[in-house]
SERO-4910 file (N, C-alpha, C, O; in steps of 0.05 Angstrom, whole numbers):
BEGIN
 pado doro    nc1    nc2    nc3   cac1   cac2   cac3    cc1    cc2    cc3    oc1    oc2    oc3
  Met    A   -250   -519    -16   -248   -489    -18   -218   -481    -17   -203   -491     -1
  Thr    A   -211   -463    -35   -183   -454    -35   -177   -436    -11   -194   -422     -1
  Lys    A   -152   -437     -2   -144   -421     20   -144   -392     13   -138   -385    -10
  Pro    A   -150   -374     32   -150   -345     26   -123   -333     27   -103   -345     36
  Ile    A   -121   -309     17    -97   -292     19   -101   -273     42   -122   -260     45
  Gly    A    -82   -271     60    -83   -253     83    -70   -227     77    -48   -226     64
  Ile    A    -81   -205     86    -71   -178     82    -73   -163    108    -94   -164    121
  Phe    A    -52   -149    117    -55   -132    140    -42   -105    137    -23   -102    122
  Asp    A    -53    -86    151    -43    -58    152    -49    -47    179    -65    -59    194
  Ser    A    -37    -25    186    -43    -12    211    -71      0    211    -82      6    233
  Gly    A    -83      5    188   -109     17    187   -122     13    160   -125     -9    151
  Leu    A   -131     36    149   -147     36    124   -131     32     99   -140     19     80
  Gly    A   -107     44     97    -93     47     72    -90     21     57    -91     21     32
  Gly    A    -85     -1     71    -81    -27     57   -104    -37     42   -102    -55     26
  Leu    A   -128    -24     46   -151    -32     29   -147    -26      0   -159    -39    -17
  Thr    A   -129     -6     -7   -123     -2    -35   -108    -26    -46   -111    -32    -70
  Val    A    -92    -39    -29    -78    -63    -38    -98    -86    -41    -97   -101    -61
  Ala    A   -116    -88    -22   -137   -109    -24   -154   -105    -50   -161   -124    -64
  Arg    A   -160    -80    -56   -176    -74    -80   -160    -81   -105   -172    -93   -123
  Ala    A   -134    -75   -106   -118    -82   -129   -115   -112   -132   -116   -122   -154
  Ile    A   -112   -126   -110   -110   -156   -111   -137   -168   -121   -137   -186   -137
  Ala    A   -159   -158   -110   -185   -168   -119   -189   -163   -149   -202   -179   -162
  Gly    A   -179   -141   -159   -181   -135   -188   -163   -153   -204   -170   -161   -227
  Ala    A   -139   -161   -193   -120   -177   -208   -128   -207   -207   -125   -221   -227
  Val    A   -137   -216   -184   -145   -244   -181   -173   -245   -168   -175   -252   -144
  Pro    A   -193   -239   -183   -220   -235   -171   -232   -260   -159   -250   -258   -142
  Ala    A   -223   -284   -166   -234   -308   -154   -222   -315   -127   -232   -333   -113
  Glu    A   -201   -301   -118   -188   -307    -93   -203   -296    -69   -214   -274    -70
  Asn    A   -205   -311    -48   -216   -302    -23   -195   -286     -8   -172   -294     -7
  Leu    A   -203   -264      5   -184   -247     19   -193   -243     47   -217   -240     53
  Val    A   -174   -242     66   -179   -235     94   -162   -211    100   -137   -212     99
  Tyr    A   -174   -188    107   -160   -163    112   -161   -157    142   -183   -157    154
  Leu    A   -139   -150    153   -137   -142    181   -126   -114    183   -103   -108    176
  Gly    A   -142    -96    194   -133    -68    199   -129    -65    229   -149    -66    244
  Asp    A   -105    -60    237    -99    -57    266   -105    -29    276    -87    -14    284
  Thr    A   -130    -22    275   -139      5    280   -135     14    309   -136     38    315
  Ala    A   -132     -5    327   -127      2    355    -99     14    360    -94     27    379
  Arg    A    -81      8    341    -53     16    345    -42     33    322    -17     37    320
  Val    A    -60     42    304    -51     59    282    -43     87    294    -55     96    313
  Pro    A    -22    100    283     -5     91    260     20     76    270     28     80    293
  Tyr    A     31     60    253     55     46    259     80     63    255    101     59    267
  Gly    A     77     84    238    100    100    231    113    115    254    136    123    252
  Thr    A     98    119    276    109    133    299    121    115    320    131    123    340
  Arg    A    121     88    314    131     69    334    159     61    328    170     66    306
  Ser    A    173     49    348    200     39    343    199     15    326    178      2    323
  Ala    A    221      8    313    223    -15    296    216    -41    311    202    -58    301
  Lys    A    226    -42    336    220    -66    352    190    -70    357    180    -92    356
  Thr    A    177    -48    362    148    -49    367    133    -56    342    114    -72    343
  Val    A    141    -45    319    127    -51    294    130    -81    287    112    -93    278
  Val    A    154    -92    292    158   -120    287    139   -137    305    127   -156    295
  Arg    A    136   -129    330    119   -143    348     90   -142    339     75   -162    339
  Tyr    A     81   -118    331     54   -115    321     50   -132    295     29   -145    292
  Ala    A     69   -131    277     67   -146    252     65   -176    257     49   -189    244
  Ile    A     80   -186    276     79   -214    282     51   -221    293     40   -242    286
  Ala    A     40   -204    310     13   -209    321     -8   -210    299    -25   -227    299
  Cys    A     -6   -191    280    -25   -191    258    -22   -216    241    -42   -228    233
  Ala    A      3   -223    235      8   -247    218     -3   -272    232    -15   -289    219
  Glu    A      2   -275    258     -7   -299    272    -37   -301    272    -48   -323    270
  Arg    A    -51   -278    275    -80   -279    274    -90   -288    246   -108   -304    244
  Leu    A    -77   -277    226    -86   -285    199    -79   -314    193    -94   -326    177
  Leu    A    -58   -325    205    -52   -353    201    -75   -371    211    -78   -393    201
  Ser    A    -90   -361    230   -112   -377    241   -134   -380    220   -152   -397    224
  Phe    A   -134   -365    198   -153   -368    176   -142   -386    155   -153   -389    133
  Asp    A   -119   -400    160   -107   -419    142   -100   -405    115   -106   -416     94
  Ile    A    -88   -381    117    -81   -367     92    -58   -381     78    -42   -395     90
  Lys    A    -57   -377     52    -36   -389     35    -14   -370     29      8   -378     20
  Leu    A    -18   -344     33      1   -323     27     -5   -299     43    -29   -293     48
  Leu    A     15   -284     52     11   -260     68     21   -236     54     44   -236     44
  Val    A      5   -215     53     12   -190     41     15   -169     64     -5   -164     78
  Val    A     38   -157     67     43   -136     87     36   -110     73     54    -98     60
  Ala    A     12   -101     76      2    -77     61      7    -52     77    -11    -34     77
  Cys    A     30    -50     89     37    -27    106     66    -21    100     83    -38    103
  Asn    A     71      4     91     98     11     84    117      9    107    140      0    105
  Thr    A    108     18    131    126     17    154    133    -11    161    156    -18    166
  Ala    A    113    -29    163    118    -57    169    134    -71    148    151    -88    153
  Ser    A    129    -64    122    145    -75    100    174    -68    103    192    -83     97
  Gly    A    179    -43    113    206    -33    115    222    -46    137    246    -50    135
  Val    A    209    -53    160    224    -62    183    218    -91    191    233   -103    206
  Ala    A    195   -102    183    186   -128    193    185   -150    172    180   -173    179
  Leu    A    188   -144    147    184   -163    126    203   -187    129    194   -210    127
  Gly    A    229   -182    134    248   -204    136    241   -222    159    244   -247    157
  Glu    A    233   -211    182    226   -227    205    202   -245    199    202   -268    207
  Leu    A    182   -234    186    159   -250    179    166   -272    159    156   -294    161
  Gln    A    183   -266    139    190   -286    120    206   -309    133    203   -332    125
  Asp    A    222   -302    154    236   -323    168    218   -340    185    223   -364    188
  Arg    A    198   -328    197    180   -341    216    159   -359    203    152   -380    212
  Leu    A    148   -349    180    125   -362    168    133   -383    147    153   -380    133
  Asp    A    116   -403    145    121   -425    125    106   -420     99    104   -438     83
  Ile    A     95   -396     96     81   -388     72     95   -364     60    110   -351     74
  Pro    A     90   -359     34    103   -335     22     93   -309     35     69   -307     41
  Val    A    111   -290     38    104   -264     49    114   -243     30    137   -243     22
  Ile    A     97   -224     23    104   -202      4     97   -176     16     76   -173     29
  Gly    A    114   -156     13    109   -129     22    102   -111     -1    100   -120    -23
  Val    A     99    -85      5     91    -65    -16    115    -49    -26    112    -36    -47
  Ile    A    137    -50    -12    159    -32    -20    175    -43    -44    178    -28    -64
  Gln    A    183    -68    -43    199    -79    -66    183    -78    -92    195    -71   -112
  Pro    A    158    -87    -93    143    -85   -118    141    -57   -129    144    -52   -153
  Gly    A    136    -37   -111    135     -9   -120    161      1   -130    162     15   -150
  Ala    A    183     -7   -116    209      2   -125    216    -10   -152    227      3   -170
  Arg    A    210    -36   -155    216    -49   -181    200    -37   -204    211    -33   -226
  Ala    A    175    -30   -199    158    -18   -219    169     10   -226    168     18   -250
  Gly    A    179     24   -206    190     51   -211    215     50   -229    218     66   -247
  Val    A    232     31   -224    256     27   -240    249     20   -268    261     29   -287
  Lys    A    229      3   -271    221     -5   -298    208     17   -314    211     19   -338
  Ala    A    194     35   -299    180     57   -313    197     81   -321    191     93   -341
  Thr    A    218     87   -306    233    111   -311    249    110   -337    259     89   -345
  Arg    A    251    133   -350    267    135   -375    293    150   -369    313    147   -383
  Thr    A    292    167   -349    315    184   -343    331    175   -318    353    185   -313
  Gly    A    320    156   -303    333    147   -279    330    166   -256    344    164   -236
  Arg    A    310    184   -258    305    203   -236    277    197   -225    257    204   -237
  Ile    A    276    185   -202    252    174   -190    245    189   -165    262    192   -147
  Gly    A    220    199   -163    211    212   -139    194    193   -122    181    175   -133
  Ile    A    196    196    -96    180    180    -78    163    199    -61    173    217    -49
  Leu    A    137    194    -60    119    208    -41    111    188    -20    100    167    -27
  Ala    A    115    194      5    109    175     26    104    190     52    106    215     53
  Thr    A     98    175     73     96    188     99    123    195    110    144    185    100
  Ala    A    124    212    130    150    220    141    166    196    152    190    194    148
  Gly    A    152    177    164    166    154    175    178    137    153    201    127    156
  Thr    A    164    133    131    175    117    109    198    131     96    218    118     89
  Val    A    196    157     92    218    172     81    242    171     98    265    166     89
  Ala    A    239    174    125    261    173    143    275    146    144    299    144    149
  Ser    A    260    125    138    271     98    139    290     92    115    307     75    117
  Gly    A    286    108     94    303    103     70    297     77     56    313     67     39
  Ala    A    274     64     62    268     38     51    265     38     21    274     19      8
  Tyr    A    252     58     10    249     58    -19    275     63    -34    281     51    -55
  Glu    A    292     81    -23    318     86    -35    334     60    -36    346     53    -56
  Arg    A    334     45    -14    349     20    -13    338      0    -33    353    -14    -47
  Ala    A    312     -2    -34    299    -21    -52    305    -14    -82    310    -32    -98
  Ile    A    304     11    -88    309     20   -116    338     16   -123    345      7   -145
  Gln    A    356     23   -104    385     19   -110    392    -10   -112    410    -17   -128
  Ala    A    377    -27    -98    382    -56   -100    374    -66   -128    386    -85   -139
  Glu    A    354    -53   -140    346    -60   -167    365    -49   -188    371    -63   -208
  Asn    A    374    -24   -184    392    -11   -203    407     11   -189    394     32   -182
  Gln    A    432      8   -185    448     28   -171    451     54   -185    459     74   -174
  Ala    A    444     55   -211    447     79   -227    424     99   -223    424    121   -233
  Met    A    403     90   -208    380    107   -205    385    130   -185    400    127   -166
  Asn    A    374    153   -191    374    176   -173    346    178   -160    326    180   -174
  Val    A    346    177   -133    320    175   -119    317    200   -101    335    208    -87
  Phe    A    293    211   -102    287    235    -87    261    230    -72    239    230    -84
  Ala    A    263    227    -46    239    221    -29    230    246    -14    246    261     -3
  Arg    A    204    250    -14    191    272      0    167    262     15    152    246      5
  Ser    A    163    273     39    139    265     55    115    282     46    118    305     38
  Ala    A     91    270     48     67    284     40     45    277     61     25    264     54
  Pro    A     49    286     85     31    276    107      2    284    104    -16    268    113
  Leu    A     -5    307     92    -33    314     90    -49    296     71    -74    296     73
  Phe    A    -36    282     54    -50    264     36    -66    242     51    -86    233     41
  Val    A    -56    235     74    -70    213     89    -97    222     99   -117    209     92
  Pro    A   -100    244    114   -127    253    122   -144    261     98   -168    258     99
  Leu    A   -132    272     77   -148    280     54   -161    255     42   -184    255     34
  Ala    A   -145    233     39   -156    208     28   -178    197     46   -198    187     36
  Glu    A   -174    198     72   -193    186     91   -219    203     91   -241    192     96
  Glu    A   -217    229     87   -241    246     86   -254    246     59   -276    257     56
  Gly    A   -241    235     39   -252    234     12   -247    260     -4   -260    264    -25
  Trp    A   -229    277      6   -221    301     -8   -199    295    -28   -175    300    -22
  Val    A   -205    282    -50   -185    273    -69   -183    289    -94   -164    286   -110
  Thr    A   -202    306    -99   -201    325   -122   -209    352   -112   -221    355    -91
  Gly    A   -202    373   -129   -210    400   -122   -187    417   -111   -164    408   -112
  Glu    A   -193    440   -102   -173    460    -95   -155    451    -72   -130    455    -73
  Val    A   -166    440    -51   -150    433    -27   -129    412    -33   -106    417    -28
  Pro    A   -136    389    -45   -115    370    -51    -95    380    -72    -72    372    -72
  Arg    A   -105    397    -91    -86    408   -111    -65    426    -98    -42    426   -105
  Leu    A    -74    442    -78    -55    459    -64    -34    442    -49    -11    449    -49
  Ala    A    -44    421    -36    -25    403    -21     -6    390    -41     18    388    -35
  Ala    A    -17    381    -63      0    368    -83     22    387    -94     45    379    -97
  Arg    A     15    412    -99     34    431   -109     57    435    -88     80    436    -96
  Arg    A     50    436    -63     70    440    -42     89    415    -41    114    418    -40
  Tyr    A     77    392    -41     94    368    -38    109    360    -63    131    349    -61
  Leu    A     99    368    -86    112    360   -111    134    380   -119    152    372   -135
  Gln    A    134    404   -109    153    424   -118    182    414   -116    197    418   -135
  Pro    A    190    402    -93    218    393    -92    225    371   -113    247    369   -122
  Leu    A    205    355   -120    209    335   -141    210    347   -169    224    337   -186
  Val    A    195    369   -172    196    383   -198    223    396   -202    234    396   -224
  Glu    A    235    407   -180    261    420   -182    283    402   -191    303    411   -202
  Val    A    280    376   -185    301    357   -194    292    341   -219    306    323   -228
  Asp    A    269    349   -231    260    339   -256    257    309   -257    268    296   -275
  Val    A    241    298   -238    236    269   -239    217    263   -263    203    281   -272
  Asp    A    218    239   -273    199    231   -294    181    209   -284    162    201   -298
  Thr    A    186    199   -260    170    177   -248    166    183   -219    185    191   -205
  Ile    A    142    180   -209    136    184   -180    123    158   -169    102    149   -179
  Val    A    135    147   -149    124    123   -136    108    132   -112    117    147    -95
  Leu    A     83    123   -111     66    129    -88     72    110    -66     63     87    -66
  Gly    A     88    119    -46     98    101    -26     82    100      0     92     95     21
  Cys    A     56    106     -3     37    103     19     11     92      7      2    101    -14
  Thr    A     -1     73     21    -25     60      9    -49     77      9    -69     70     -4
  His    A    -49    100     23    -71    120     21    -69    135     -6    -90    143    -17
  Tyr    A    -46    140    -16    -42    159    -38    -55    152    -64    -61    170    -80
  Pro    A    -59    126    -70    -73    120    -96    -99    134    -99   -108    139   -122
  Leu    A   -113    140    -77   -139    155    -80   -135    182    -92   -153    194   -103
  Leu    A   -110    193    -89   -104    220    -99    -87    219   -124    -77    240   -133
  Ser    A    -85    196   -136    -66    193   -159    -73    211   -183    -55    221   -196
  Glu    A    -99    215   -188   -107    232   -210    -98    260   -206    -87    273   -224
  Thr    A   -103    271   -182    -94    298   -175    -64    300   -175    -53    320   -186
  Ile    A    -50    281   -164    -21    281   -164    -10    282   -192      9    297   -198
  His    A    -21    265   -209    -12    263   -237    -16    290   -252      2    300   -265
  Glu    A    -40    301   -249    -46    326   -263    -28    349   -253    -17    363   -270
  Val    A    -25    352   -227     -9    374   -217     21    370   -224     34    390   -231
  Ala    A     30    346   -222     58    341   -229     64    347   -258     84    360   -264
  Ala    A     46    339   -276     50    345   -304     49    375   -310     65    385   -326
  Glu    A     32    389   -296     30    418   -299     56    432   -290     67    449   -304
  Leu    A     66    424   -267     90    437   -256    115    429   -272    133    446   -276
  Leu    A    117    404   -281    140    395   -296    141    405   -325    162    408   -336
  Gly    A    117    409   -336    116    416   -364    118    392   -382    121    395   -407
  His    A    117    368   -371    117    343   -387    103    322   -371     99    325   -347
  Asp    A     96    300   -384     81    279   -371    100    265   -351    124    265   -354
  Val    A     88    253   -331    103    238   -311     88    212   -306     63    211   -306
  Thr    A    103    191   -301     91    165   -295     86    163   -265    105    167   -249
  Ile    A     62    156   -257     55    152   -229     54    122   -224     39    107   -237
  Val    A     70    112   -206     71     84   -199     55     79   -174     62     90   -153
  Asp    A     34     63   -176     17     56   -153     29     31   -141     28      9   -153
  Ser    A     40     33   -117     52      9   -104     32    -13    -98     39    -36    -96
  Ala    A      6     -5    -95    -15    -25    -91    -18    -42   -116    -19    -67   -114
  Glu    A    -20    -29   -139    -22    -44   -164      3    -61   -169      1    -83   -179
  Ala    A     26    -49   -163     51    -64   -167     52    -89   -149     62   -110   -158
  Thr    A     42    -86   -125     42   -109   -106     23   -131   -116     29   -154   -115
  Ala    A      0   -123   -126    -19   -142   -137     -7   -157   -161    -11   -181   -164
  Ala    A      7   -142   -178     20   -155   -201     41   -175   -192     43   -197   -204
  Ala    A     57   -168   -172     77   -186   -162     65   -210   -149     75   -233   -152
  Leu    A     42   -207   -136     29   -229   -122     19   -249   -143     21   -274   -138
  Thr    A      8   -240   -165     -3   -259   -185     18   -277   -196     13   -300   -203
  Ser    A     43   -267   -197     65   -284   -207     73   -305   -187     86   -325   -194
  Met    A     65   -302   -162     72   -321   -141     51   -342   -138     56   -364   -126
  Leu    A     27   -338   -148      5   -356   -145      5   -377   -168     12   -372   -190
  Asp    A     -4   -401   -161     -7   -422   -180    -36   -421   -191    -53   -435   -181
  Leu    A    -40   -403   -211    -67   -398   -220    -75   -419   -241    -59   -428   -257
  Pro    A   -101   -427   -241   -110   -447   -260   -110   -436   -289   -113   -412   -293
  Ala    A   -106   -453   -308   -106   -445   -336   -134   -433   -344   -135   -414   -359
  Thr    A   -155   -444   -332   -182   -433   -337   -191   -420   -311   -198   -433   -292
  Pro    A   -191   -393   -311   -197   -379   -286   -225   -385   -276   -244   -388   -291
  Asp    A   -228   -386   -249   -254   -390   -236   -269   -364   -240   -259   -342   -234
  Gln    A   -294   -366   -249   -310   -342   -254   -325   -333   -228   -338   -312   -229
  Thr    A   -323   -349   -207   -337   -342   -182   -321   -319   -167   -297   -322   -164
  Ala    A   -335   -299   -160   -321   -276   -146   -314   -285   -117   -330   -297   -103
  Gly    A   -289   -279   -109   -280   -286    -83   -292   -268    -62   -302   -246    -68
  Ala    A   -291   -277    -37   -302   -261    -15   -280   -244     -1   -257   -252     -2
  Leu    A   -288   -222     11   -270   -206     26   -280   -205     55   -302   -195     60
  Glu    A   -264   -214     74   -271   -213    102   -253   -192    115   -229   -191    111
  Ile    A   -266   -174    130   -251   -151    142   -251   -153    172   -272   -157    184
  Leu    A   -228   -151    184   -224   -152    213   -211   -126    221   -194   -115    208
  Val    A   -220   -115    244   -207    -91    255   -204    -95    285   -217   -112    297
  Thr    A   -185    -80    297   -181    -82    326   -194    -60    342   -193    -60    366
  Asp    A   -207    -40    327   -221    -19    341   -237     -3    320   -231     -4    296
  Leu    A   -257     12    330   -272     32    314   -284     21    288   -278     32    266
  Pro    A   -300      0    289   -310    -11    264   -329      8    249   -329      7    224
  Gly    A   -344     24    264   -362     43    250   -347     63    233   -354     68    210
  Gln    A   -327     76    245   -311     96    231   -296     83    207   -294     94    186
  Phe    A   -286     59    212   -271     44    192   -289     38    168   -281     42    145
  Gly    A   -313     29    173   -331     22    151   -339     45    134   -340     42    109
  Ala    A   -343     68    146   -351     92    130   -329     99    110   -334    106     87
  Ala    A   -304     99    119   -282    106    101   -274     83     83   -264     88     60
  Ala    A   -277     58     92   -269     35     76   -283     34     49   -272     25     30
  Ser    A   -308     44     48   -323     43     23   -308     59      1   -308     51    -22
  Arg    A   -296     82      9   -281     98    -10   -256     84    -20   -250     85    -43
  Phe    A   -243     70     -1   -218     57     -8   -222     32    -26   -206     26    -44
  Leu    A   -244     18    -21   -250     -6    -37   -266      0    -62   -267    -17    -80
  Gly    A   -279     23    -63   -295     29    -86   -322     15    -86   -335     14   -107
  Lys    A   -331      5    -63   -357     -8    -61   -366     -5    -32   -350     -1    -14
  Ala    A   -392     -7    -28   -403     -3     -1   -393    -25     19   -393    -48     12
  Val    A   -386    -16     42   -379    -34     64   -396    -26     88   -395     -4     98
  Gly    A   -412    -45     98   -429    -40    120   -417    -49    146   -398    -65    146
  Ala    A   -428    -40    169   -417    -47    195   -419    -77    199   -402    -88    213
  Leu    A   -439    -90    187   -442   -119    191   -420   -135    176   -416   -159    181
  Asp    A   -407   -121    157   -385   -134    142   -359   -134    156   -339   -145    146
  Ile    A   -358   -121    179   -332   -117    194   -333   -131    221   -352   -127    237
  Gln    A   -312   -147    227   -311   -161    252   -290   -148    270   -267   -143    260
  Val    A   -296   -143    295   -277   -132    314   -263   -155    329   -276   -173    339
  Ile    A   -236   -154    330   -221   -175    343   -201   -162    362   -195   -138    361
  Asp    A   -190   -179    380   -168   -171    397   -143   -186    387   -144   -208    377
  Leu    A   -120   -172    391    -95   -185    384    -79   -191    409    -57   -201    408
***
């Protein structure tokens, strides 16, 4: 049996990354860890986030994973280097793939970032984009209400459109042509974000899903067989608290039903 891919996040959002990976490499087995007992990571110190990330990684190593995906923007921003130094397997985060995809997509060099306040304050996307191309102009804005809207399933309609108009206005004023979704919750609102941005800008805008970009980067790291395995891989879900609440919302993030029996509660 092939070794699984390990994925961790502070909570639900990383399931959009798991979904994108399952779509890109459907035969791969995945083990997902949501550290729901300590969510959110964005309000913690960098030292604490590194400690949490190491604990998540070490637990996933017990599943004999072949590759680790840090599906958390906060942990990707502050703990990726530490994990890459510690682990003997490849480790990939969500920031660099999203940044690279944004640089590739833009035509004008004006890139907007929508993320949580913590990710915006870290400057992680600006650094990653500038590392790809110093000529890029980057404009980052926080969109905190998108997280509870995604978790409640309010992804279309008047309420998310009003939130999108508020958060997108500063990016419209600087006339971005590409917007990177710098939080793993935000892909659930990508349709609304795209529609509202295009209306406000008066022209189309490219929306970059960092989850999809991460999945694409991961496939290039895997030694895939010339003839793909047609067997669908399994997804194992671990959480550190609140499995019932997690399961109800996880179904929306994964696009398929997730029952309480499909979720294992663990201690770190």
